[in-house]
C-alpha positions in Angstrom: 0.0 0.0 0.0 1.3 3.4 -0.9 1.7 5.9 1.9 0.8 9.5 1.1 3.7 11.8 1.1 3.9 14.8 3.4 2.8 17.3 0.7 -0.4 15.3 0.1 -1.2 15.2 3.8 -0.5 18.9 4.1 -2.8 19.8 1.2 -5.6 17.7 2.8 -5.1 19.5 6.1 -5.1 22.9 4.4 -8.2 22.1 2.4 -10.0 21.2 5.7 -8.9 24.4 7.3 -10.2 26.4 4.3 -13.5 24.4 4.3 -14.0 25.2 8.0 -13.1 28.9 7.3 -15.7 29.2 4.5 -18.3 27.3 6.6 -17.8 29.7 9.5 -18.3 32.7 7.1 -21.6 31.2 5.9 -22.8 30.3 9.4 -22.2 33.8 10.7 -23.7 35.5 7.7 -20.5 37.1 6.6 -21.1 35.2 3.3 -24.9 35.4 2.6 -26.9 33.3 0.2 -26.1 34.4 -3.3 -22.7 35.8 -2.4 -19.8 34.8 -4.6 -16.9 32.9 -2.9 -13.8 34.6 -4.3 -10.8 32.1 -4.3 -8.1 34.8 -4.2 -9.7 36.6 -1.3 -10.0 33.4 0.8 -6.4 32.4 -0.1 -5.2 35.8 1.0 -7.2 35.7 4.3 -5.6 32.3 5.2 -2.2 33.0 3.6 -2.4 29.8 1.4 -2.4 29.2 -2.3 -5.6 28.9 -4.3 -5.1 25.1 -4.7 -6.5 24.1 -1.2 -9.2 26.8 -1.6 -10.3 25.2 -4.9 -10.4 21.8 -3.2 -12.5 23.1 -0.3 -14.9 24.8 -2.7 -15.4 21.6 -4.6 -16.1 19.7 -1.4 -18.6 22.3 -0.2 -20.3 22.2 -3.6 -20.5 18.4 -3.3 -22.4 18.8 0.1 -24.6 21.5 -1.4 -23.4 24.4 0.8 -22.2 26.2 -2.4 -23.3 26.2 -6.0 -20.4 25.9 -8.4 -20.1 26.5 -12.2 -16.9 26.0 -14.2 -15.5 29.4 -15.3 -18.1 31.2 -13.2 -17.0 30.2 -9.7 -19.0 29.4 -6.6 -21.8 31.1 -4.7 -23.5 30.4 -1.4 -26.7 28.4 -1.6 -29.9 29.2 0.3 -30.4 26.3 2.8 -34.1 25.5 3.2 -36.1 24.2 6.1 -36.8 21.0 4.1 -33.1 20.4 3.6 -32.5 20.9 7.3 -35.2 18.5 8.3 -33.7 15.9 5.9 -30.3 16.5 7.4 -31.6 16.0 11.0 -33.3 12.7 10.0 -29.9 11.5 8.7 -28.1 12.9 11.8 -30.3 10.9 14.1 -29.7 7.7 12.2 -25.9 8.2 12.0 -25.5 9.1 15.7 -27.6 6.1 16.7 -25.4 3.8 14.6 -22.2 5.6 16.0 -23.3 5.0 19.6 -23.9 1.3 18.9 -20.5 0.9 17.1 -18.7 2.8 19.8 -20.2 0.7 22.6 -17.9 0.5 25.6 -15.4 3.0 24.0 -17.9 5.8 24.9 -16.8 5.5 28.6 -13.3 6.5 27.5 -14.6 9.9 26.3 -16.9 10.5 29.3 -14.7 13.3 30.8 -14.5 15.1 27.5 -18.3 14.8 27.0 -18.8 16.2 30.5 -16.7 19.2 29.7 -18.7 19.9 26.6 -22.0 19.4 28.5 -20.9 22.0 31.1 -20.1 24.5 28.4 -23.5 23.8 26.7 -25.3 24.4 30.0 -23.3 27.6 30.7 -24.0 28.9 27.2 -27.7 28.1 27.7 -27.8 30.1 31.0 -26.1 33.0 29.2 -28.4 32.6 26.2 -25.3 32.6 24.0 -26.8 30.6 21.1 -23.6 30.7 19.0 -21.5 29.1 21.7 -24.3 26.7 22.5 -24.3 25.5 19.0 -20.5 25.2 18.8 -20.3 23.1 22.0 -23.3 21.0 20.9 -21.5 20.2 17.6 -18.4 19.2 19.5 -20.3 17.0 21.9 -22.1 15.1 19.1 -19.1 14.9 16.8 -17.0 13.3 19.5 -19.5 10.5 19.9 -19.5 9.9 16.2 -15.7 10.0 16.0 -15.5 7.4 18.8 -17.2 4.9 16.6 -13.9 4.6 14.7 -15.7 4.5 11.3 -14.2 7.2 9.0 -17.0 6.9 6.4 -19.6 7.4 9.1 -17.7 10.5 10.4 -17.4 11.9 6.9 -21.1 11.5 6.3 -21.9 13.3 9.6 -19.5 16.1 8.7 -21.1 16.4 5.3 -24.4 17.4 6.9 -22.7 20.8 7.6 -24.9 21.9 10.5 -22.7 25.0 10.8 -24.8 26.5 8.0 -28.2 25.3 9.3 -28.0 27.2 12.5 -30.6 29.9 11.5 -33.5 27.4 12.0 -31.9 25.9 15.1 -31.5 29.3 16.6 -35.2 30.0 16.2 -35.9 26.8 18.0 -33.6 27.6 20.9 -35.3 31.0 21.4 -38.7 29.4 22.0 -37.9 26.5 24.3 -36.3 26.3 27.7 -32.7 26.2 26.7 -31.5 25.0 30.1 -33.9 22.0 29.9 -32.7 21.3 26.4 -29.1 21.4 27.6 -29.9 18.9 30.4 -30.7 16.4 27.7 -27.0 16.0 27.3 -26.8 15.0 31.0 -29.2 12.1 30.3 -26.9 11.0 27.6 -23.9 11.2 30.0 -25.7 9.1 32.6 -26.4 6.4 29.9 -22.8 6.4 28.9 -21.7 6.1 32.5 -24.0 3.0 32.9 -22.6 1.6 29.6 -26.2 1.5 28.4 -25.4 1.8 24.7 -29.1 1.2 23.6 -30.2 4.2 25.8 -27.5 6.4 24.4 -28.6 5.6 20.9 -32.3 6.2 21.9 -31.5 9.6 23.4 -29.4 10.8 20.5 -32.3 9.9 18.1 -34.8 11.7 20.4 -32.5 14.7 20.5 -32.6 15.1 16.7 -36.3 14.2 16.2 -37.4 16.9 18.7 -35.9 19.6 16.5 -37.4 17.9 13.4 -40.9 18.1 14.9 -40.5 21.8 15.6 -39.2 22.5 12.1 -42.1 20.5 10.5 -44.6 22.5 12.6 -42.9 25.8 11.4 -43.0 24.7 7.8 -46.7 23.8 8.0 -47.4 27.1 9.6 -45.5 29.0 6.8 -47.3 27.0 4.1 -50.7 27.9 5.7 -49.8 31.6 5.8 -48.7 31.4 2.1 -52.0 29.8 1.1 
């Protein structure tokens, strides 16, 4: 088996950094739907060549964060409620599978999960929704990563929840955020008891709760339009 040389590994690392940089710009609204992603500008901001920028743009186009046309470049797509609901359905299934694959290994990340949970609850008390979402992403991604299945993790990453936060923020503003944050404590308790089935069930419930809200909002919007 051929081993990638250092330059290949470095390019991959750079393209991931660029990917995250662009995702953050979209998530914060610095790049709005319809805005053009200018390769040279991104490269200048990160002090890299345009090669990893091009690779990152292609990846983001593949997961439908950007629209891309040859010779015309890339623009930010408008993410819809329907797409977010579909992504949440997939998220619930992937995280359920990840919990089952990880099994006893979840106990090995318990301390790290506790730290994320504390940050989530602190952000909820301060009503800092951006920080809440950041820590929530880290909490769930760690569980998925612990499954040790790179394809599963890549699929989870491809859901790009960084750019779906607008709908999730609306949800956080109408529910008791502290109670929502405590749901992570229930997951921690199940991990501590090595109850993998319960962990999987709670992760699925966590995603489906948001799906129900978004479906209700979509129905209400459709009723207003009609």
